[in-house]
FIDO-331759 format. One record per residue (C-alpha): x, y, z; residue in one letter. Coordinates in steps of 0.1 Angstrom, whole numbers. Layout:
# residues N
+-------+-------+-------+---------+
:     x :     y :     z : residuo :
+-------+-------+-------+---------+
:     X :     Y :     Z :       A :
...
+-------+-------+-------+---------+
# end
This chain:
# residues 518
+-------+-------+-------+---------+
:     x :     y :     z : residuo :
+-------+-------+-------+---------+
:   705 :  -323 :  2176 :       M :
:   694 :  -316 :  2212 :       V :
:   718 :  -325 :  2240 :       V :
:   729 :  -319 :  2276 :       L :
:   709 :  -297 :  2300 :       A :
:   693 :  -263 :  2294 :       L :
:   699 :  -231 :  2274 :       Q :
:   677 :  -200 :  2278 :       N :
:   678 :  -169 :  2255 :       G :
:   693 :  -165 :  2221 :       A :
:   725 :  -151 :  2208 :       T :
:   723 :  -115 :  2200 :       A :
:   744 :   -96 :  2174 :       A :
:   760 :   -65 :  2189 :       P :
:   755 :   -33 :  2169 :       A :
:   784 :   -25 :  2146 :       H :
:   800 :     9 :  2149 :       P :
:   794 :    33 :  2120 :       S :
:   832 :    38 :  2114 :       G :
:   857 :    19 :  2094 :       A :
:   845 :   -16 :  2100 :       T :
:   859 :   -45 :  2080 :       A :
:   836 :   -60 :  2053 :       V :
:   832 :   -97 :  2051 :       P :
:   852 :  -114 :  2023 :       L :
:   842 :  -147 :  2007 :       T :
:   869 :  -174 :  2005 :       A :
:   873 :  -167 :  1968 :       S :
:   874 :  -129 :  1973 :       A :
:   900 :  -133 :  2000 :       R :
:   921 :  -156 :  1979 :       A :
:   919 :  -131 :  1950 :       A :
:   929 :  -103 :  1973 :       A :
:   959 :  -122 :  1986 :       L :
:   969 :  -131 :  1950 :       K :
:   967 :   -95 :  1939 :       S :
:   987 :   -83 :  1969 :       A :
:  1014 :  -109 :  1962 :       Q :
:  1016 :  -100 :  1926 :       E :
:  1022 :   -63 :  1935 :       S :
:  1045 :   -71 :  1964 :       S :
:  1076 :   -60 :  1945 :       G :
:  1062 :   -25 :  1938 :       S :
:  1050 :   -24 :  1974 :       T :
:  1085 :   -32 :  1987 :       A :
:  1100 :    -5 :  1966 :       R :
:  1073 :    21 :  1978 :       E :
:  1082 :    12 :  2013 :       L :
:  1119 :    17 :  2006 :       G :
:  1129 :   -19 :  2014 :       L :
:  1163 :   -32 :  2005 :       G :
:  1170 :   -50 :  1972 :       A :
:  1173 :   -84 :  1990 :       Q :
:  1140 :   -80 :  2009 :       E :
:  1108 :   -95 :  1996 :       K :
:  1073 :   -94 :  2009 :       L :
:  1049 :  -124 :  2013 :       I :
:  1012 :  -115 :  2017 :       A :
:   996 :  -132 :  2046 :       Q :
:   962 :  -115 :  2052 :       D :
:   940 :   -88 :  2037 :       V :
:   914 :   -68 :  2055 :       V :
:   891 :   -44 :  2036 :       K :
:   872 :   -16 :  2053 :       D :
:   838 :    -4 :  2043 :       A :
:   853 :    29 :  2032 :       D :
:   876 :    11 :  2008 :       G :
:   908 :    12 :  2029 :       T :
:   928 :   -20 :  2025 :       V :
:   951 :   -34 :  2052 :       H :
:   976 :   -60 :  2040 :       T :
:   997 :   -80 :  2063 :       R :
:  1031 :   -93 :  2050 :       Y :
:  1059 :  -114 :  2062 :       E :
:  1094 :  -106 :  2049 :       R :
:  1124 :  -126 :  2036 :       T :
:  1160 :  -114 :  2032 :       Y :
:  1182 :  -130 :  2006 :       A :
:  1157 :  -159 :  2006 :       G :
:  1158 :  -163 :  2044 :       L :
:  1126 :  -159 :  2066 :       P :
:  1128 :  -127 :  2086 :       V :
:  1114 :  -133 :  2121 :       L :
:  1100 :  -101 :  2136 :       G :
:  1100 :   -84 :  2102 :       G :
:  1062 :   -86 :  2096 :       D :
:  1044 :   -54 :  2087 :       L :
:  1009 :   -41 :  2077 :       V :
:  1003 :   -16 :  2050 :       T :
:   972 :     7 :  2051 :       H :
:   962 :    19 :  2017 :       V :
:   932 :    42 :  2009 :       T :
:   906 :    35 :  1983 :       K :
:   924 :    58 :  1959 :       S :
:   956 :    37 :  1963 :       G :
:   975 :    61 :  1985 :       A :
:   997 :    46 :  2012 :       L :
:   981 :    59 :  2044 :       K :
:  1006 :    43 :  2068 :       G :
:  1026 :    12 :  2078 :       V :
:  1026 :    -8 :  2110 :       S :
:  1060 :   -25 :  2115 :       K :
:  1071 :   -51 :  2139 :       A :
:  1106 :   -35 :  2138 :       T :
:  1118 :    -1 :  2126 :       K :
:  1153 :   -14 :  2120 :       A :
:  1165 :   -18 :  2084 :       R :
:  1168 :   -55 :  2076 :       I :
:  1204 :   -62 :  2067 :       S :
:  1231 :   -87 :  2079 :       V :
:  1268 :   -86 :  2070 :       A :
:  1267 :  -122 :  2056 :       S :
:  1243 :  -151 :  2053 :       T :
:  1270 :  -175 :  2060 :       D :
:  1268 :  -190 :  2095 :       A :
:  1299 :  -198 :  2117 :       T :
:  1278 :  -220 :  2139 :       V :
:  1266 :  -253 :  2126 :       S :
:  1230 :  -265 :  2124 :       T :
:  1238 :  -293 :  2147 :       A :
:  1251 :  -269 :  2173 :       S :
:  1219 :  -248 :  2171 :       A :
:  1198 :  -279 :  2176 :       K :
:  1220 :  -289 :  2206 :       K :
:  1213 :  -255 :  2222 :       T :
:  1176 :  -259 :  2216 :       A :
:  1175 :  -293 :  2231 :       L :
:  1194 :  -280 :  2262 :       K :
:  1168 :  -252 :  2265 :       T :
:  1140 :  -278 :  2263 :       A :
:  1155 :  -301 :  2289 :       A :
:  1136 :  -301 :  2321 :       G :
:  1102 :  -290 :  2306 :       S :
:  1099 :  -311 :  2275 :       T :
:  1105 :  -347 :  2266 :       K :
:  1119 :  -342 :  2232 :       A :
:  1111 :  -365 :  2203 :       T :
:  1126 :  -344 :  2174 :       S :
:  1145 :  -312 :  2166 :       A :
:  1149 :  -293 :  2134 :       T :
:  1166 :  -261 :  2125 :       A :
:  1165 :  -235 :  2097 :       R :
:  1186 :  -204 :  2090 :       K :
:  1167 :  -171 :  2095 :       V :
:  1172 :  -134 :  2101 :       V :
:  1162 :  -124 :  2136 :       W :
:  1148 :   -89 :  2135 :       A :
:  1129 :   -87 :  2168 :       A :
:  1159 :   -74 :  2186 :       G :
:  1176 :   -40 :  2185 :       A :
:  1196 :   -50 :  2154 :       K :
:  1189 :   -78 :  2128 :       P :
:  1212 :  -108 :  2131 :       V :
:  1217 :  -140 :  2112 :       L :
:  1203 :  -168 :  2133 :       A :
:  1189 :  -203 :  2135 :       Y :
:  1153 :  -211 :  2145 :       E :
:  1152 :  -245 :  2160 :       S :
:  1120 :  -263 :  2167 :       V :
:  1120 :  -290 :  2194 :       V :
:  1089 :  -312 :  2194 :       K :
:  1078 :  -336 :  2221 :       G :
:  1056 :  -337 :  2252 :       L :
:  1055 :  -313 :  2282 :       Q :
:  1055 :  -327 :  2317 :       D :
:  1017 :  -327 :  2319 :       D :
:  1013 :  -345 :  2286 :       G :
:  1006 :  -314 :  2265 :       T :
:  1023 :  -315 :  2231 :       P :
:  1053 :  -292 :  2229 :       S :
:  1067 :  -272 :  2200 :       E :
:  1094 :  -251 :  2215 :       L :
:  1110 :  -226 :  2192 :       H :
:  1145 :  -215 :  2201 :       V :
:  1164 :  -188 :  2182 :       V :
:  1202 :  -188 :  2184 :       T :
:  1228 :  -164 :  2170 :       D :
:  1243 :  -181 :  2139 :       A :
:  1277 :  -165 :  2145 :       R :
:  1281 :  -169 :  2183 :       T :
:  1257 :  -198 :  2191 :       G :
:  1242 :  -178 :  2219 :       K :
:  1204 :  -183 :  2226 :       K :
:  1185 :  -151 :  2217 :       I :
:  1149 :  -160 :  2223 :       Y :
:  1125 :  -189 :  2229 :       S :
:  1088 :  -195 :  2230 :       Y :
:  1063 :  -224 :  2232 :       E :
:  1040 :  -225 :  2201 :       A :
:  1013 :  -248 :  2216 :       V :
:   990 :  -225 :  2235 :       D :
:   974 :  -241 :  2266 :       T :
:   946 :  -234 :  2290 :       G :
:   923 :  -251 :  2315 :       T :
:   886 :  -258 :  2315 :       G :
:   856 :  -274 :  2332 :       T :
:   831 :  -302 :  2326 :       S :
:   795 :  -306 :  2312 :       E :
:   784 :  -271 :  2314 :       Y :
:   762 :  -256 :  2287 :       S :
:   729 :  -274 :  2291 :       G :
:   707 :  -285 :  2262 :       T :
:   720 :  -269 :  2231 :       V :
:   716 :  -272 :  2193 :       T :
:   747 :  -284 :  2174 :       I :
:   753 :  -288 :  2137 :       G :
:   753 :  -324 :  2123 :       T :
:   753 :  -340 :  2089 :       T :
:   734 :  -370 :  2077 :       A :
:   758 :  -398 :  2068 :       S :
:   755 :  -416 :  2034 :       A :
:   756 :  -449 :  2053 :       S :
:   728 :  -439 :  2076 :       G :
:   727 :  -420 :  2109 :       G :
:   745 :  -387 :  2115 :       Y :
:   781 :  -374 :  2118 :       D :
:   792 :  -346 :  2141 :       L :
:   801 :  -323 :  2112 :       V :
:   788 :  -288 :  2112 :       D :
:   783 :  -280 :  2075 :       A :
:   769 :  -245 :  2083 :       G :
:   801 :  -234 :  2099 :       R :
:   829 :  -244 :  2075 :       G :
:   825 :  -281 :  2081 :       G :
:   837 :  -283 :  2117 :       H :
:   843 :  -319 :  2128 :       K :
:   845 :  -334 :  2162 :       T :
:   867 :  -365 :  2168 :       Y :
:   872 :  -390 :  2195 :       D :
:   909 :  -397 :  2203 :       L :
:   899 :  -424 :  2227 :       N :
:   929 :  -418 :  2249 :       G :
:   953 :  -413 :  2220 :       G :
:   976 :  -384 :  2216 :       T :
:   982 :  -383 :  2178 :       N :
:   961 :  -381 :  2147 :       G :
:   924 :  -373 :  2146 :       T :
:   909 :  -405 :  2160 :       G :
:   873 :  -414 :  2150 :       T :
:   847 :  -390 :  2138 :       L :
:   817 :  -390 :  2161 :       F :
:   786 :  -408 :  2147 :       H :
:   751 :  -413 :  2161 :       D :
:   721 :  -432 :  2149 :       A :
:   693 :  -409 :  2159 :       D :
:   709 :  -374 :  2161 :       D :
:   704 :  -372 :  2198 :       K :
:   739 :  -367 :  2213 :       W :
:   752 :  -372 :  2249 :       G :
:   734 :  -373 :  2282 :       D :
:   751 :  -347 :  2302 :       G :
:   774 :  -371 :  2320 :       T :
:   811 :  -379 :  2314 :       P :
:   802 :  -416 :  2313 :       A :
:   787 :  -409 :  2278 :       N :
:   816 :  -403 :  2254 :       R :
:   794 :  -380 :  2233 :       Q :
:   788 :  -355 :  2261 :       T :
:   823 :  -340 :  2258 :       A :
:   819 :  -340 :  2220 :       A :
:   787 :  -319 :  2223 :       V :
:   804 :  -293 :  2245 :       D :
:   833 :  -291 :  2221 :       A :
:   811 :  -288 :  2190 :       A :
:   789 :  -262 :  2208 :       Y :
:   819 :  -242 :  2218 :       G :
:   832 :  -242 :  2183 :       A :
:   798 :  -231 :  2169 :       A :
:   793 :  -202 :  2193 :       V :
:   829 :  -190 :  2187 :       T :
:   823 :  -191 :  2150 :       W :
:   790 :  -172 :  2154 :       D :
:   806 :  -146 :  2177 :       F :
:   833 :  -138 :  2152 :       Y :
:   808 :  -136 :  2124 :       K :
:   783 :  -115 :  2143 :       S :
:   808 :   -91 :  2160 :       A :
:   835 :   -88 :  2134 :       F :
:   821 :  -100 :  2101 :       N :
:   849 :  -126 :  2102 :       R :
:   843 :  -158 :  2083 :       N :
:   859 :  -184 :  2106 :       G :
:   891 :  -183 :  2127 :       I :
:   914 :  -176 :  2098 :       A :
:   889 :  -156 :  2079 :       G :
:   888 :  -180 :  2050 :       D :
:   855 :  -198 :  2057 :       G :
:   872 :  -230 :  2067 :       K :
:   866 :  -246 :  2101 :       A :
:   891 :  -259 :  2126 :       A :
:   884 :  -293 :  2141 :       Y :
:   881 :  -305 :  2176 :       S :
:   895 :  -336 :  2193 :       R :
:   882 :  -348 :  2227 :       V :
:   893 :  -376 :  2251 :       H :
:   930 :  -368 :  2246 :       Y :
:   954 :  -389 :  2266 :       G :
:   948 :  -404 :  2301 :       N :
:   934 :  -381 :  2328 :       A :
:   949 :  -351 :  2309 :       Y :
:   940 :  -320 :  2329 :       V :
:   943 :  -294 :  2301 :       N :
:   931 :  -282 :  2267 :       A :
:   952 :  -266 :  2239 :       F :
:   951 :  -250 :  2205 :       W :
:   977 :  -262 :  2180 :       D :
:   981 :  -240 :  2149 :       D :
:  1000 :  -268 :  2130 :       N :
:   968 :  -290 :  2129 :       C :
:   945 :  -260 :  2131 :       F :
:   927 :  -278 :  2158 :       C :
:   914 :  -277 :  2194 :       M :
:   921 :  -306 :  2218 :       T :
:   905 :  -314 :  2251 :       Y :
:   916 :  -337 :  2279 :       G :
:   892 :  -356 :  2302 :       D :
:   905 :  -341 :  2334 :       G :
:   913 :  -357 :  2367 :       S :
:   902 :  -393 :  2368 :       G :
:   889 :  -390 :  2333 :       N :
:   857 :  -377 :  2347 :       N :
:   859 :  -340 :  2340 :       H :
:   863 :  -332 :  2303 :       P :
:   878 :  -298 :  2299 :       L :
:   852 :  -287 :  2273 :       T :
:   837 :  -255 :  2288 :       A :
:   825 :  -227 :  2266 :       L :
:   850 :  -201 :  2277 :       D :
:   878 :  -226 :  2273 :       V :
:   867 :  -231 :  2236 :       A :
:   865 :  -194 :  2230 :       G :
:   898 :  -188 :  2247 :       H :
:   918 :  -215 :  2229 :       E :
:   903 :  -209 :  2195 :       M :
:   911 :  -172 :  2199 :       S :
:   948 :  -183 :  2200 :       H :
:   941 :  -194 :  2164 :       G :
:   926 :  -160 :  2156 :       L :
:   958 :  -143 :  2170 :       T :
:   980 :  -166 :  2149 :       A :
:   960 :  -157 :  2118 :       A :
:   963 :  -120 :  2124 :       T :
:   990 :  -103 :  2145 :       A :
:  1009 :  -135 :  2153 :       G :
:  1018 :  -122 :  2187 :       L :
:  1048 :  -142 :  2199 :       K :
:  1040 :  -163 :  2230 :       Y :
:  1067 :  -148 :  2253 :       S :
:  1073 :  -116 :  2272 :       R :
:  1049 :   -87 :  2267 :       E :
:  1037 :   -99 :  2233 :       S :
:  1029 :  -132 :  2249 :       G :
:  1009 :  -115 :  2276 :       G :
:   989 :   -97 :  2249 :       L :
:   984 :  -130 :  2231 :       N :
:   970 :  -147 :  2263 :       E :
:   949 :  -116 :  2271 :       A :
:   934 :  -117 :  2236 :       T :
:   922 :  -152 :  2243 :       S :
:   908 :  -142 :  2277 :       D :
:   891 :  -112 :  2262 :       I :
:   874 :  -130 :  2234 :       F :
:   867 :  -162 :  2254 :       G :
:   849 :  -139 :  2279 :       T :
:   830 :  -122 :  2250 :       S :
:   820 :  -156 :  2235 :       V :
:   805 :  -165 :  2269 :       E :
:   785 :  -133 :  2270 :       F :
:   774 :  -137 :  2234 :       F :
:   761 :  -172 :  2240 :       A :
:   736 :  -158 :  2265 :       N :
:   734 :  -193 :  2281 :       N :
:   717 :  -195 :  2315 :       S :
:   737 :  -225 :  2324 :       S :
:   769 :  -205 :  2320 :       D :
:   761 :  -167 :  2322 :       P :
:   788 :  -143 :  2309 :       G :
:   812 :  -129 :  2334 :       D :
:   847 :  -114 :  2337 :       Y :
:   861 :  -144 :  2355 :       L :
:   883 :  -169 :  2337 :       I :
:   878 :  -206 :  2344 :       G :
:   852 :  -199 :  2371 :       E :
:   837 :  -234 :  2370 :       K :
:   868 :  -255 :  2370 :       I :
:   878 :  -251 :  2406 :       D :
:   914 :  -255 :  2397 :       I :
:   924 :  -241 :  2430 :       N :
:   902 :  -265 :  2450 :       G :
:   884 :  -237 :  2468 :       D :
:   858 :  -226 :  2443 :       G :
:   878 :  -195 :  2431 :       T :
:   883 :  -187 :  2394 :       P :
:   916 :  -191 :  2376 :       L :
:   919 :  -154 :  2367 :       R :
:   900 :  -122 :  2374 :       Y :
:   897 :   -94 :  2348 :       M :
:   885 :   -66 :  2372 :       D :
:   915 :   -70 :  2395 :       K :
:   939 :   -96 :  2381 :       P :
:   962 :   -97 :  2412 :       S :
:   934 :  -115 :  2431 :       K :
:   947 :  -148 :  2416 :       D :
:   980 :  -143 :  2435 :       G :
:  1002 :  -140 :  2404 :       G :
:   988 :  -117 :  2377 :       S :
:   998 :   -80 :  2373 :       A :
:   971 :   -53 :  2378 :       D :
:   994 :   -26 :  2362 :       Y :
:  1023 :   -24 :  2338 :       W :
:  1058 :   -22 :  2352 :       S :
:  1092 :   -29 :  2337 :       R :
:  1090 :   -64 :  2352 :       N :
:  1058 :   -74 :  2335 :       V :
:  1076 :   -90 :  2306 :       G :
:  1094 :  -113 :  2329 :       R :
:  1062 :  -129 :  2342 :       L :
:  1046 :  -161 :  2328 :       D :
:  1023 :  -150 :  2299 :       V :
:   992 :  -160 :  2319 :       H :
:  1002 :  -135 :  2345 :       Y :
:  1015 :  -107 :  2323 :       S :
:   982 :  -108 :  2305 :       S :
:   967 :   -92 :  2336 :       G :
:   975 :   -57 :  2324 :       V :
:   955 :   -61 :  2292 :       A :
:   927 :   -80 :  2309 :       N :
:   924 :   -52 :  2335 :       H :
:   925 :   -26 :  2306 :       F :
:   897 :   -44 :  2288 :       F :
:   875 :   -47 :  2319 :       Y :
:   879 :   -10 :  2327 :       L :
:   872 :     0 :  2291 :       L :
:   841 :   -22 :  2291 :       S :
:   827 :   -16 :  2325 :       E :
:   846 :    12 :  2342 :       G :
:   863 :    14 :  2376 :       S :
:   849 :     9 :  2411 :       G :
:   822 :   -14 :  2424 :       A :
:   797 :   -30 :  2399 :       K :
:   775 :   -61 :  2396 :       T :
:   771 :   -78 :  2363 :       V :
:   749 :  -110 :  2359 :       N :
:   749 :  -114 :  2396 :       G :
:   787 :  -112 :  2400 :       V :
:   802 :   -84 :  2420 :       S :
:   833 :   -66 :  2408 :       Y :
:   854 :   -38 :  2422 :       N :
:   881 :   -26 :  2398 :       S :
:   909 :    -3 :  2410 :       P :
:   931 :    21 :  2390 :       T :
:   969 :    27 :  2392 :       Y :
:   965 :    65 :  2397 :       D :
:   932 :    65 :  2417 :       G :
:   914 :    79 :  2386 :       S :
:   878 :    71 :  2377 :       T :
:   872 :    53 :  2344 :       V :
:   838 :    53 :  2327 :       T :
:   833 :    22 :  2306 :       G :
:   820 :    23 :  2270 :       I :
:   805 :   -12 :  2270 :       G :
:   819 :   -46 :  2261 :       R :
:   807 :   -46 :  2225 :       D :
:   826 :   -14 :  2216 :       K :
:   856 :   -26 :  2236 :       A :
:   856 :   -58 :  2215 :       D :
:   855 :   -39 :  2183 :       Q :
:   884 :   -17 :  2193 :       I :
:   906 :   -47 :  2204 :       W :
:   898 :   -68 :  2173 :       Y :
:   906 :   -39 :  2149 :       R :
:   939 :   -33 :  2167 :       A :
:   947 :   -70 :  2166 :       L :
:   938 :   -75 :  2129 :       S :
:   952 :   -43 :  2115 :       T :
:   978 :   -27 :  2137 :       Y :
:   994 :   -53 :  2161 :       F :
:  1024 :   -72 :  2149 :       T :
:  1043 :  -102 :  2162 :       S :
:  1064 :   -81 :  2185 :       S :
:  1038 :   -56 :  2198 :       T :
:  1043 :   -48 :  2235 :       N :
:  1020 :   -29 :  2259 :       Y :
:  1031 :     5 :  2246 :       A :
:  1024 :    -7 :  2211 :       G :
:   990 :   -20 :  2222 :       A :
:   981 :    14 :  2235 :       R :
:   991 :    30 :  2202 :       T :
:   972 :     3 :  2182 :       G :
:   940 :     5 :  2202 :       T :
:   940 :    43 :  2201 :       L :
:   943 :    42 :  2163 :       Q :
:   915 :    16 :  2162 :       A :
:   893 :    38 :  2183 :       A :
:   900 :    67 :  2161 :       S :
:   892 :    47 :  2130 :       D :
:   859 :    34 :  2144 :       L :
:   846 :    63 :  2164 :       Y :
:   868 :    93 :  2157 :       G :
:   898 :   110 :  2172 :       A :
:   887 :   128 :  2204 :       G :
:   855 :   107 :  2206 :       S :
:   843 :    94 :  2240 :       A :
:   855 :    60 :  2230 :       E :
:   889 :    73 :  2220 :       Y :
:   893 :    91 :  2253 :       N :
:   881 :    61 :  2272 :       A :
:   908 :    39 :  2256 :       V :
:   934 :    65 :  2267 :       A :
:   919 :    67 :  2302 :       A :
:   918 :    29 :  2306 :       A :
:   955 :    25 :  2296 :       W :
:   965 :    53 :  2319 :       K :
:   946 :    35 :  2347 :       A :
:   968 :     4 :  2342 :       V :
:  1000 :    25 :  2340 :       N :
:  1005 :    23 :  2302 :       V :
:  1012 :    59 :  2291 :       N :
+-------+-------+-------+---------+
# end
């Protein structure tokens, strides 16, 4: 169970705030809560004043220590999925409806559910959208109601699957108006990032004795997480890693187990961080593990989360000598799974920037939580991968524009940026909320964080900032949340946890003002 180079220190659980924290639910308790929510969804819809053709589908339930229950729903209209119609109800212990967080305030209604544009035409538009960035292998389409715009419209959601130019799997979603055929919206569902090599030193990983002798890389203590060897393949799971003596890898890429150790370790620390910080039992909160695949493709310089397989996949990097299995990469990519299981932030425009920032935020916090001397926590993203060839990080949280593309502050143009750049606003907010503005050194790294208005922001610490962001993500954000909505959600989260008018609440307001979100 001991592999790679060296780890000092131990993971430490941050203190939980005394406010409205979520209580852990067992898998059976969560299933029962979802069943109960679904059984009462009809009365809930009536209480919310939804139309006769609207129905609610329960997706997630969060219960606070004070008895408040937050239930996340998707909607259908006349049997059709409503994209951008998700909502969260907030019900007190006594059963009173405290409030509702909606992805759209528009009433869901369309003149007719009969399309004037054919399914074939919708798929053709989707394939045209994908051309140039994706080598398509298949395309499907379904009729939906698109509610993420100013007015709900009948639409088609087409999904084009294939490979992106760099070998990353593609699942491009394209929404077209079912009456005019015009493209309304598109986003890529496979969330990508970049990583580094053999980085975490000697670590302990969870393994399971095999009935046939030896050991399998299966972490029974964390939902049964498994690590597989794709051996250059791009489909399926490959082969489960097995070892005779339970001593895995040697710290070099020449040993195929080394990448598997880093992947298994990253999954374990991310699981432990969610559990310790948020009382969350796994990525989806159901006690079930994702799985990891290493040695994807040939010289594939990327890593990605795919919600369809509920799995994490790592390439071997340039020359197949630099597996992209770093700890912050694992935390970042698996947090895309967390976002998918909670707010479901669409991976485009401002919601996409918030999605990407959430992964940067929790990937960073996983790195700090690990307390690993081989990879100390910092507010730099991809600091070890040298993707730029000059030793600089991929992204900076204290001043995002240092990467040459990210936004330090919100403007009307932020939503037009690539999501990895529009994420800068939220990353900067999180850094300011955690550490404050101005010059500061953390774990030997120097930072100097500016503010839009020249104000001075005093940080409240990363642990409290984590709590506020997670509560907002899991109880108030929806699929279409933008930066203004993120401000509202995090202020409400701070109020829940620490009180309206508290130092923490005021710090959230100050940090958003400092990045020009008012």
